[in-house]
TORROBA-298582 format. One record per residue: residue number from 1; chain; z, x, y of N, C-alpha, C, CB in turn. Coordinates in pm, 1 decimal. Atoms other than C-alpha are relative to their C-alpha. Glycine has a CB too. Layout:
<rs>
(r NUM "A" (Z X Y) (Z X Y) (Z X Y) (Z X Y)),
...
</rs>
This chain:
<rs>
(r 1 "A" (0.0 84.4 -117.6) (0.0 0.0 0.0) (0.0 89.4 124.5) (122.6 -96.3 -0.5)),
(r 2 "A" (6.0 -84.7 -118.4) (-90.8 142.7 344.0) (132.8 -0.8 76.2) (-113.3 -45.7 91.6)),
(r 3 "A" (-121.9 -13.0 -79.0) (191.3 268.9 563.0) (-9.8 -87.5 124.7) (24.9 147.9 38.9)),
(r 4 "A" (-4.2 87.0 -116.7) (294.3 28.4 837.0) (18.9 82.2 127.3) (112.8 -103.6 -14.2)),
(r 5 "A" (-15.3 -66.9 -129.2) (254.4 142.8 1196.8) (124.8 -52.0 70.5) (-125.4 -21.6 88.6)),
(r 6 "A" (-116.4 46.2 -76.5) (581.3 132.2 1390.4) (-41.7 -76.5 126.2) (88.6 119.3 38.4)),
(r 7 "A" (48.9 66.2 -121.1) (374.0 24.9 1694.0) (-29.7 -147.6 -23.9) (-125.2 69.9 51.1)),
(r 8 "A" (27.9 140.5 29.3) (296.5 -302.1 1515.6) (121.8 -89.2 20.2) (-50.0 -14.1 -141.9)),
(r 9 "A" (-119.8 78.8 -29.1) (653.3 -409.8 1592.8) (7.0 -42.4 146.0) (124.2 78.9 -36.0)),
(r 10 "A" (-1.5 39.2 -141.3) (570.0 -441.4 1964.6) (-26.1 -150.3 12.2) (-105.9 80.5 81.1)),
(r 11 "A" (15.7 145.1 -18.9) (571.1 -792.5 2107.3) (-146.6 -42.6 -0.2) (65.5 -43.3 131.0)),
(r 12 "A" (142.0 35.5 -1.9) (195.7 -791.8 2173.2) (-59.3 6.5 -140.0) (-77.4 92.8 94.5)),
(r 13 "A" (53.0 -10.2 136.0) (114.6 -671.2 1822.6) (53.1 -111.5 -89.4) (34.9 135.8 -60.3)),
(r 14 "A" (-53.1 111.7 78.4) (343.8 -935.1 1676.6) (-71.1 -131.3 34.5) (151.0 -14.3 23.6)),
(r 15 "A" (80.4 117.9 -38.0) (159.7 -1203.9 1876.8) (-137.0 5.8 -67.2) (-16.4 -8.3 154.9)),
(r 16 "A" (132.0 -17.0 61.8) (-169.8 -1062.8 1749.1) (6.5 -26.8 -150.0) (-54.0 141.9 26.2)),
(r 17 "A" (-15.1 23.4 143.4) (-42.2 -1065.8 1391.2) (8.3 -149.5 -29.7) (125.0 72.0 -53.4)),
(r 18 "A" (-12.7 144.9 20.1) (59.2 -1431.8 1417.7) (-133.8 -69.2 21.4) (105.6 -58.9 95.0)),
(r 19 "A" (131.3 59.9 -27.2) (-280.3 -1515.5 1568.0) (-95.9 25.3 -116.3) (-59.3 56.5 131.0)),
(r 20 "A" (85.9 -30.7 114.7) (-460.8 -1339.2 1282.2) (37.2 -86.4 -121.1) (10.4 149.7 -36.2)),
(r 21 "A" (-44.9 80.3 114.9) (-250.2 -1518.3 1021.7) (-39.7 -146.4 15.7) (152.4 11.0 -16.9)),
(r 22 "A" (42.6 138.8 -24.5) (-327.4 -1855.5 1185.3) (-148.0 -19.2 -31.6) (27.5 -39.6 146.1)),
(r 23 "A" (144.2 4.5 28.8) (-695.5 -1769.5 1135.3) (-29.4 39.5 -144.6) (-76.5 92.5 95.8)),
(r 24 "A" (12.6 -37.8 141.1) (-632.7 -1687.4 766.6) (-55.6 140.8 -19.4) (-88.5 -98.9 -71.4)),
(r 25 "A" (37.2 -140.4 10.7) (-691.5 -1317.5 829.3) (126.2 76.0 -38.1) (-63.0 54.7 134.2)),
(r 26 "A" (-113.9 -79.2 44.1) (-458.6 -1085.9 638.9) (-5.6 135.3 70.0) (0.6 16.8 -155.4)),
(r 27 "A" (9.0 -124.7 -76.0) (-385.5 -801.8 883.8) (37.7 123.1 -81.7) (88.5 -8.1 121.1)),
(r 28 "A" (-25.0 -129.5 62.7) (-386.2 -439.7 772.0) (116.1 66.3 74.3) (-128.8 91.0 2.1)),
(r 29 "A" (-120.1 -57.8 -62.1) (-42.0 -286.6 838.4) (-24.3 138.7 57.1) (112.3 6.6 -100.8)),
(r 30 "A" (24.2 -137.8 -43.4) (-196.6 56.1 894.1) (-83.5 9.1 127.4) (-68.5 76.6 -110.2)),
(r 31 "A" (76.6 4.3 -125.1) (-400.4 -53.2 1199.2) (71.3 -90.9 99.2) (-145.8 -49.4 -24.9)),
(r 32 "A" (-58.7 83.7 -104.4) (-290.6 -202.3 1528.9) (-45.1 -144.7 -17.7) (-39.1 52.1 140.4)),
(r 33 "A" (33.8 142.3 12.2) (-274.5 -580.0 1499.9) (-81.5 -46.3 120.2) (127.9 -85.3 -13.4)),
(r 34 "A" (76.8 37.1 -120.1) (-402.6 -609.8 1858.1) (-145.5 42.0 -15.1) (61.3 64.7 126.6)),
(r 35 "A" (135.7 -49.5 23.0) (-704.2 -396.7 1771.3) (-72.7 -89.0 -101.3) (3.4 146.5 -49.5)),
(r 36 "A" (61.7 84.0 103.5) (-771.3 -601.9 1458.1) (-37.0 -137.3 55.0) (94.5 -15.6 -119.8)),
(r 37 "A" (27.8 131.4 -58.4) (-750.1 -925.9 1655.7) (-122.9 6.3 89.7) (121.6 -50.8 79.9)),
(r 38 "A" (115.9 -15.0 -88.6) (-996.1 -802.0 1916.6) (-128.4 13.8 -80.9) (17.8 122.0 92.0)),
(r 39 "A" (121.0 -20.1 79.7) (-1243.6 -682.3 1655.8) (-36.6 -126.0 -77.4) (18.7 117.1 -96.6)),
(r 40 "A" (26.0 127.0 68.9) (-1207.0 -1007.5 1459.3) (-71.1 -95.9 95.7) (133.1 -63.4 -52.7)),
(r 41 "A" (58.6 93.2 -97.0) (-1283.9 -1209.6 1773.5) (-143.2 39.3 36.4) (86.1 -5.8 126.7)),
(r 42 "A" (134.7 -46.6 -33.3) (-1585.7 -994.1 1859.2) (-95.8 -30.7 -114.4) (0.5 151.4 30.6)),
(r 43 "A" (88.4 22.0 114.8) (-1731.5 -1012.9 1508.8) (-18.9 -148.1 -31.8) (55.0 71.4 -122.0)),
(r 44 "A" (13.4 144.5 20.3) (-1668.2 -1389.1 1492.5) (-82.5 -65.2 110.7) (137.9 -65.2 -7.1)),
(r 45 "A" (73.7 54.7 -113.7) (-1855.3 -1433.1 1821.7) (89.0 -76.0 96.3) (-109.6 -90.3 -48.4)),
(r 46 "A" (-95.3 70.5 -86.5) (-1540.5 -1559.0 1993.8) (39.8 81.2 121.9) (123.6 -36.4 -78.3)),
(r 47 "A" (-24.7 -86.6 -115.4) (-1520.9 -1268.8 2240.4) (-121.6 90.3 15.5) (132.7 84.3 -17.3)),
(r 48 "A" (116.5 -83.6 -25.6) (-1790.8 -1063.2 2405.5) (40.6 131.4 64.2) (-99.8 -73.2 88.8)),
(r 49 "A" (-16.5 -130.7 -61.3) (-1806.2 -697.9 2494.9) (-130.8 27.6 72.9) (34.4 113.0 -106.9)),
(r 50 "A" (122.8 -11.8 -78.0) (-2057.2 -675.4 2778.1) (-30.2 143.2 42.5) (8.5 -87.4 121.6)),
(r 51 "A" (19.2 -138.6 -40.4) (-2004.2 -311.9 2875.3) (-9.1 86.4 -126.2) (116.5 48.3 93.5)),
(r 52 "A" (12.3 -83.2 119.6) (-2136.2 -69.9 2611.9) (110.1 106.0 -8.3) (-136.4 67.2 -2.5)),
(r 53 "A" (-108.7 -97.5 2.3) (-1863.4 173.7 2715.1) (127.1 -60.6 -58.7) (27.3 52.6 141.0)),
(r 54 "A" (-116.4 65.4 59.6) (-1596.3 -80.9 2620.0) (-15.2 -2.8 -151.8) (17.5 -143.8 55.9)),
(r 55 "A" (25.0 0.7 144.8) (-1756.5 -112.5 2277.5) (23.5 139.6 -57.9) (-144.9 -47.8 -30.8)),
(r 56 "A" (-19.4 -137.8 45.2) (-1759.0 267.7 2245.2) (149.5 31.8 -11.2) (-69.1 99.2 96.9)),
(r 57 "A" (-144.9 -23.4 3.2) (-1387.9 281.5 2330.7) (63.1 -75.3 -116.2) (65.5 -42.8 133.2)),
(r 58 "A" (-56.1 79.2 109.3) (-1306.5 1.1 2086.2) (-26.6 65.0 -135.8) (-57.7 -141.5 2.5)),
(r 59 "A" (33.9 -62.0 127.7) (-1487.0 174.9 1804.0) (79.8 127.8 -24.2) (-148.7 30.3 -5.3)),
(r 60 "A" (-74.5 -124.0 14.3) (-1293.7 495.4 1872.1) (150.4 -17.4 -9.4) (-30.8 88.3 113.1)),
(r 61 "A" (-145.5 19.2 -1.9) (-946.1 341.3 1896.8) (70.7 33.3 -131.0) (30.3 -140.7 35.8)),
(r 62 "A" (-72.1 -34.3 123.1) (-857.3 372.9 1526.4) (18.5 150.7 -20.1) (-73.2 -57.1 -118.6)),
(r 63 "A" (-14.7 -144.6 11.2) (-901.7 749.4 1562.6) (104.0 57.9 94.9) (-131.5 65.7 25.0)),
(r 64 "A" (-102.9 -45.2 -95.0) (-645.8 771.0 1845.1) (133.0 15.1 -70.6) (13.4 -98.5 118.2)),
(r 65 "A" (-139.5 -3.4 40.6) (-286.8 866.0 1795.6) (53.8 -142.1 18.9) (83.4 106.8 83.2)),
(r 66 "A" (-45.9 138.9 -11.3) (-117.9 527.6 1727.2) (83.6 -29.7 124.5) (79.8 -34.9 -120.6)),
(r 67 "A" (-79.5 21.9 -121.4) (125.7 573.6 2017.4) (-89.4 -8.7 122.8) (103.1 112.5 18.0)),
(r 68 "A" (93.1 3.9 -112.9) (-158.4 646.7 2260.3) (-82.2 -128.0 -3.2) (-92.6 122.8 -1.8)),
(r 69 "A" (75.2 125.1 13.4) (-356.3 353.0 2124.5) (82.6 -116.4 54.1) (-38.9 -25.5 -148.2)),
(r 70 "A" (-86.6 106.7 -47.7) (-60.4 126.5 2191.1) (11.2 4.3 152.2) (139.0 10.6 -64.3)),
(r 71 "A" (-8.5 -12.1 -145.2) (-26.6 262.3 2544.6) (-126.8 -51.8 66.9) (24.7 145.4 40.0)),
(r 72 "A" (127.3 43.7 -57.6) (-395.6 198.8 2612.3) (-14.2 -152.1 -8.5) (-117.8 68.6 -71.9)),
(r 73 "A" (17.5 144.3 18.8) (-388.2 -155.8 2472.7) (106.3 -83.8 70.0) (0.5 -32.2 -146.4)),
(r 74 "A" (-110.8 81.8 -46.9) (-52.8 -264.5 2613.4) (49.5 30.8 141.0) (111.7 14.3 -93.0)),
(r 75 "A" (-55.4 -40.6 -129.2) (8.7 -80.7 2942.7) (-108.3 22.9 104.5) (82.5 126.0 -16.0)),
(r 76 "A" (90.7 -34.6 -108.0) (-149.1 -36.4 3282.9) (4.2 151.6 21.9) (37.1 -76.5 130.3)),
(r 77 "A" (8.0 -144.6 -22.4) (-223.2 308.4 3428.9) (134.3 63.5 33.6) (-97.1 28.7 110.7)),
(r 78 "A" (-132.8 -51.0 -34.8) (135.0 343.8 3551.8) (95.7 -2.5 -119.1) (58.6 -81.2 114.6)),
(r 79 "A" (-83.9 6.9 119.4) (265.0 293.6 3197.6) (82.6 -126.6 -8.9) (90.7 117.7 -4.4)),
(r 80 "A" (-73.1 126.2 0.8) (396.2 -51.8 3279.8) (-69.8 -97.6 -94.2) (10.5 -59.4 143.4)),
(r 81 "A" (62.7 96.1 91.4) (339.0 -316.5 3012.2) (-70.8 -111.9 77.1) (105.6 -59.9 -94.8)),
(r 82 "A" (65.9 117.9 -54.0) (86.7 -585.5 3091.2) (92.9 -118.3 -24.4) (-141.7 -22.8 -65.2)),
(r 83 "A" (-80.3 119.6 29.7) (253.2 -925.9 3119.1) (-35.8 -53.0 -138.7) (-22.4 -110.4 108.0)),
(r 84 "A" (23.1 49.6 135.1) (295.0 -1065.4 2770.1) (-73.8 -133.9 6.0) (134.0 -14.7 -76.6)),
(r 85 "A" (73.2 127.4 0.1) (34.7 -1337.7 2708.5) (82.2 -111.4 -65.2) (-134.5 15.7 -73.4)),
(r 86 "A" (-69.2 115.8 55.7) (151.6 -1685.7 2620.4) (-21.4 -7.7 -150.7) (-48.4 -129.4 67.4)),
(r 87 "A" (15.9 17.1 144.7) (220.5 -1738.9 2249.9) (-79.6 -125.4 -35.3) (136.2 -5.7 -66.9)),
(r 88 "A" (75.9 122.9 23.5) (37.4 -2071.1 2290.7) (-151.2 23.1 1.6) (36.5 -103.8 104.3)),
(r 89 "A" (143.1 -29.0 -2.7) (-300.1 -1897.9 2331.7) (-57.7 -0.3 -140.8) (-26.3 135.0 67.7)),
(r 90 "A" (69.1 -9.5 128.6) (-551.3 -1929.8 2052.6) (-26.9 147.4 -30.1) (-133.6 -82.4 1.1)),
(r 91 "A" (32.0 -137.3 38.9) (-649.2 -1616.2 1861.2) (-110.8 56.9 88.2) (-41.8 5.8 -147.8)),
(r 92 "A" (111.7 -45.7 -83.6) (-973.4 -1592.2 2058.4) (43.6 23.2 143.6) (-114.0 -101.2 -3.4)),
(r 93 "A" (-48.9 -16.2 -137.1) (-796.3 -1640.2 2390.8) (86.1 125.0 13.0) (79.9 -123.5 43.5)),
(r 94 "A" (-83.8 -119.3 -2.3) (-539.8 -1372.3 2308.2) (-86.3 125.7 -7.8) (101.3 -2.8 -115.9)),
(r 95 "A" (91.2 -114.3 10.5) (-816.4 -1133.3 2203.8) (-70.3 25.2 132.7) (-103.6 -23.6 -111.1)),
(r 96 "A" (67.4 -14.6 -129.4) (-994.4 -1199.7 2534.3) (93.2 59.6 105.3) (-52.8 -135.6 47.9)),
(r 97 "A" (-97.1 -57.7 -93.5) (-677.4 -1121.7 2732.0) (14.3 149.4 -25.7) (137.5 -70.4 -12.9)),
(r 98 "A" (-14.1 -141.7 34.6) (-636.7 -792.2 2545.3) (-125.2 76.6 42.9) (24.9 17.3 -152.5)),
(r 99 "A" (126.0 -63.8 -40.8) (-1004.8 -707.8 2602.1) (-8.4 15.5 151.0) (-119.5 -81.0 -50.2)),
(r 100 "A" (5.8 -5.6 -146.1) (-984.4 -791.2 2972.8) (95.8 104.2 55.6) (31.9 -136.6 59.5)),
(r 101 "A" (-96.1 -100.7 -45.0) (-671.9 -578.1 3016.3) (-52.8 140.7 -25.4) (135.0 -19.2 -70.4)),
(r 102 "A" (55.9 -130.6 32.8) (-838.2 -286.1 2840.4) (-115.3 33.9 94.0) (-47.4 3.2 -146.2)),
(r 103 "A" (113.2 -19.3 -89.9) (-1152.7 -328.2 3048.6) (49.4 37.1 140.1) (-87.4 -127.6 5.3)),
(r 104 "A" (-55.2 -30.1 -132.3) (-946.9 -332.5 3370.6) (56.9 140.7 5.2) (108.1 -101.1 37.2)),
(r 105 "A" (-59.9 -133.9 2.3) (-758.2 -20.2 3270.5) (-108.0 107.6 1.7) (89.6 17.0 -124.0)),
(r 106 "A" (107.4 -99.5 5.7) (-1078.1 167.5 3188.8) (-75.3 8.3 132.2) (-97.2 -33.1 -113.3)),
(r 107 "A" (66.7 -0.5 -131.3) (-1239.5 62.9 3518.4) (79.4 81.4 100.8) (-18.8 -143.9 51.9)),
(r 108 "A" (-85.9 -71.9 -94.1) (-942.3 207.2 3705.5) (7.9 149.0 -29.8) (138.8 -59.0 -1.8)),
(r 109 "A" (-27.0 -138.0 36.6) (-920.8 532.3 3513.0) (-123.0 88.0 -21.7) (80.4 1.3 -121.9)),
(r 110 "A" (119.9 -79.3 30.7) (-1279.2 638.4 3435.3) (-113.8 -44.5 91.9) (-41.0 -15.4 -150.7)),
(r 111 "A" (103.5 40.6 -96.1) (-1531.0 632.7 3723.9) (-133.7 -38.0 -64.5) (-23.0 111.1 98.2)),
(r 112 "A" (129.6 27.9 63.4) (-1839.2 640.3 3495.3) (3.0 -128.8 -81.0) (-40.7 116.1 -89.9)),
(r 113 "A" (-12.4 117.9 86.4) (-1705.7 351.3 3286.5) (-59.0 -124.4 64.9) (146.2 -24.7 -34.5)),
(r 114 "A" (42.5 121.8 -66.8) (-1767.7 77.1 3541.0) (-150.2 -4.9 20.3) (69.5 -13.1 132.3)),
(r 115 "A" (144.5 -5.7 -23.1) (-2122.8 193.0 3603.5) (-80.4 -16.0 -127.8) (-36.5 130.4 66.0)),
(r 116 "A" (69.9 12.1 126.7) (-2206.0 166.5 3234.9) (-66.1 129.4 -43.2) (-102.5 -108.0 8.7)),
(r 117 "A" (56.9 -129.3 36.5) (-2301.4 533.6 3229.0) (66.9 48.3 -129.3) (18.8 104.5 115.6)),
(r 118 "A" (-62.2 -51.2 124.0) (-2243.5 706.7 2894.3) (125.5 80.9 31.4) (-100.4 87.3 -79.3)),
(r 119 "A" (-127.2 -68.0 -23.1) (-1888.7 836.8 2868.1) (-1.1 142.5 -50.9) (112.2 -76.1 -65.5)),
(r 120 "A" (4.6 -136.1 55.8) (-1977.1 1143.9 2663.9) (-123.5 72.8 43.4) (6.1 -3.4 -151.1)),
</rs>
């Protein structure tokens, strides 16, 4: 059985886990539940990634250090947690909030990101 990420105990990851379970998706304990929810929503067509740089970042997240991944998905540039989304949101709505927060953070921190220019 894969090792569970300690970061999955965060409030946002626990919301994401509940949302995945409501959609009959069995989350993988070894990956961020927030990441899994976002990717589920994208592949189901319930969330869109319009900036190719956002897609590039999403695809690379599983390779990040789990603590850094959590910081990127859950905090603003100052390290402050994003406001916790309502537990009443649907799985797709929660995924969209996480995507929007990530997109906002990347726009603030990487000048080339917003322009859609390749990051590498």
